[in-house]
Residue, then its C-alpha position, 0 to 999 in steps of 0.5 A: x689372779x693376784x701376784x701370790x707367789x703360791x697361787x691356788x694350785x691345780x695339782x702338780x707332778x713336782x708338788x702334788x699336794x692340792x694346795x688348798x687355800x686355808x682361812x686365815x685368823x687374825x692372829x696368823x695375819x698379825x704374826x705374818x705382818x709383824x715378822x715381815x716388818x722384823x725381817x725388813x727392819x734388819x734388811x734396812x736398818x730402819x723400822x718400816x711399818x706395814x699396814x692393811x694386809x690382804x690375803x692372796x690365797x696362799x695354801x695349806x703350806x703358806x700364808x701369802x699377803x699383800x701389805x701396804x707400806x705405811x711408812x719408811x724412810x726408804x723409797x720402797x713400793x707402795x705395796x709389797x707381797x709377803x709369803x710365810x711358810x707354815x713350818x708345821x706343814x711346809x718342807x724346809x727345802x721348799x723355802x730354801x729353793x724359793x728364797x734361792x731362786x728370788x736371790x739368783x734373779x734379783x742379782x741379775x739386771x732388770x731387763x733379765x729378771x723374769x720374776x718378782x724382785x726379792x726385798x728380803x727374806x729370813x730363815x728363822x720365820x721362813x718368810x719372803x718379802x717380794x715385789x708386787x706385780x699387782x693384778x695381772x692376769x695369769x696364762x690360765x685366765x688367758x687360756x680359759x677366756x673367750x679370745x683364742x687370739x689373745x690366749x695364742x699370743x699369751x702362749x707364745x709370749x710365755x714360750x719366748x719368756x721361758x727361753x729368755x729364762x733359760x738363756x739368761x741363766x746359762x752358766x749360773x749353777x755355780x752362783x745357784x749352788x753358792x747361794x744354796x750352801x748359804x741356806x743349808x742346801x736340800x738333800x737333792x737339788x733337783x726335786x725330779x731326781x727324787x721321784x723320777x728313778x723311783x717311777x721309772x723303777x716301779x711303773x712296769x710292775x704297776x701297769x702289769x699288776x693293775x692293767x695287765x700291760x707288760x712292758x717290753x725290755x726295749x721300752x723299758x731301756x728307753x725310759x731308763x735312758x731318760x734319767x740321763x737327763x738328770x746328770x748331763x752337764x749340757x743345756x743346763x739352766x734355771x728351771x721354776x720346776x712348776x710352769x703351770x698356767x696359774x704360775x705365769x703372770x702376763x704383765x705390761x713388762x712380759x711374762x713373769x714366773x711364780x712359785x719356785x718352791x721347786x726352783x732348781x738348775x737342771x737340763x732345761x729339757x724338762x721345761x721345754x717339754x712344757x711346750x709340746x706335751x703340754x704343761x706335763x707336771x700339771x693335771x689342769x692341762x687341756x689340749x692345744x690347737x694343732x700347730x700351737x705346740x710347734x709354734x711355742x717350741x719355735x719361739x722358745x727355740x729362738x731365745x735359747x739358740x743364743x746360748x746353745x747354738x747346737x739346739x738349732x739342729x733337729x738331730x740334737x734337740x728333737x731326741x732330747x725333747x722326746x726323752x723328756x716327754x717320755x720321762x714326764x709320761x711315766x712319772x706322772x703315770x706313776x704318781x697317779x697310780x701311787x699318790x692318793x692326792x693326785x686321784x682326789x683332785x676333782x674338777x672344781x676350783x677357780x679354774x675348771x680342769x678336765x679329769x686326770x684320766x682324760x690327761x693321762x690318756x692323752x699323753x700316752x696317746x701323744x707319746x705313742x705318736x712321738x715315739x713312732x716318729x723317733x723310730x722307737x717302735x717298742x715304746x710306741x707300741x707299749x704306749x698304745x697298749x697302755x692307752x687301750x688298758x686306760x681307756x677300758x678302765x676309764x672310759x673314752x673322752x677326748x681331751x678338749x682344747x682350752x676353752x679359749x680355743x673353743x669358740 
């Protein structure tokens, strides 16, 4: 997998579109290279010539190229990555969030930078020029490999890196907001704040009309309470929004996060749930082997406790983590039932994935167990009922573990 900041996606909740790569014509490639030369020229005040563009896949929303720095009076890397949002299809907010996210990290010390460095950006052409991290494998490739020990190490490294990302951006929301204001901030800073409340409001009717499942008042109250995570001022840090395995490079300098189209500052419990669900915004998610989620959570916790000592207390962390899990399960179910693109996602692509219904059933089953542990009996019973209804409709297939652990 290349450094492409928008690699071929497997379908996400924050960005449901399937991101199918498009065939690039010579004119589009040439225009993107010329635009990148112009942006770099304005940034450095001299002409910088780029050559030998290599298509890194991109998506229906963006063009992503690796280019060689053919000539420059400055000492620049040998190659760079250029990402240009296609204005006719890409939401303007996505470019703004990604540009601001890279700006935030580029301003940090090198050891705190958890993503490629930003060299230049331009709002007129919706273009970014970023560091090329080479041909490092993604977390997805490790999970779909044939070495369980390597996959386990990659997951733990990713969990620690996510904790470092949160700790290094604690207290930087004002900086992020200031950068947003310079580029005309999106209407909603957190993408989850758009669909989350709608999902909680509409899912009970969808379950009743489509599956005959009634939602008890107490279970609905539990779901409504999760919306408080969208507003709380505690435990806030930068979130990539889409930390699916394809968007994490395993480099010799540690894990590097990619694809910040939904980048924002929000309650980091939404990200922490990626460690235990796992990957709740992704339809490419398999199951984890027993004990793996607990080990990942411990690795993340070891990093964030430096900034948030209260998270060492299970009575503080676990209820919030449960709320995030409940939020994601309701949101992903609502999107499965209302967004056509989700159900159209097949099992093909460069990385195999289980069927969405198997993922959905597994998430509700895990939610039932988590709710039972938390003493949320109405939510636990509701989740069991949903599992039964989904199973009757779609069949019963156990969600397999990632291929690397299935040997």
